[in-house]
C-alpha atoms as one frame of an Amber mdcrd trajectory, in Angstrom:
protein
-157.309 -90.228  69.461-158.661 -93.455  68.000-161.923 -93.036  69.932-162.690
 -89.573  68.560-165.564 -89.121  66.152-165.068 -87.341  62.839-166.816 -84.254
  64.213-164.527 -84.182  67.265-161.452 -84.518  65.050-162.649 -81.669  62.813
-163.293 -79.464  65.837-159.871 -80.267  67.271-158.066 -79.553  64.009-159.771
 -76.144  63.756-158.782 -75.340  67.341-155.221 -76.470  66.713-155.015 -74.314
  63.593-156.234 -71.277  65.537-153.683 -71.982  68.279-150.887 -72.254  65.689
-151.928 -68.914  64.219-152.037 -67.262  67.650-148.671 -68.765  68.532-147.181
 -67.312  65.345-148.622 -63.872  66.075-147.301 -63.972  69.643-143.847 -65.022
  68.417-143.852 -62.102  65.972-144.831 -59.728  68.799-141.992 -61.112  70.925
-139.584 -60.490  68.067-140.786 -56.902  67.730-140.636 -56.336  71.483-137.078
 -57.657  71.594-136.000 -54.764  69.354-137.257 -52.189  71.858-135.165 -51.553
  74.969-136.438 -52.623  78.393-139.183 -54.940  77.135-137.996 -58.120  78.834
-141.090 -58.286  81.054-143.430 -57.935  78.057-141.537 -60.677  76.220-141.848
 -62.961  79.255-145.591 -62.182  79.535-146.126 -62.933  75.842-144.354 -66.277
  76.206-146.419 -67.163  79.278-149.597 -66.296  77.363-148.487 -68.500  74.439
-147.752 -71.410  76.771-151.140 -71.013  78.491-152.866 -71.266  75.110-150.948
 -74.467  74.340-151.722 -75.910  77.779-155.416 -75.068  77.458-155.499 -76.816
  74.084-153.790 -79.881  75.559-156.250 -79.984  78.474-159.201 -79.671  76.098
-157.806 -82.549  74.042-157.544 -84.739  77.155-161.191 -84.058  77.986-162.262
 -84.951  74.441-160.253 -88.193  74.478-161.905 -89.436  77.675
């Protein structure tokens, strides 16, 4: 993180903010889906999608830090 330029830090903070927003939306969708019977598979798929977004962000951050 110490080696990042100001522009890289700004870009990363925007990406992180977007990921936080998406994560919140996905969590809300999971909450809604949990109120409907037989939606366990959809809930699992939503969680996997959320985790993939987080992982992609982490991988992007590793590339930037190199």
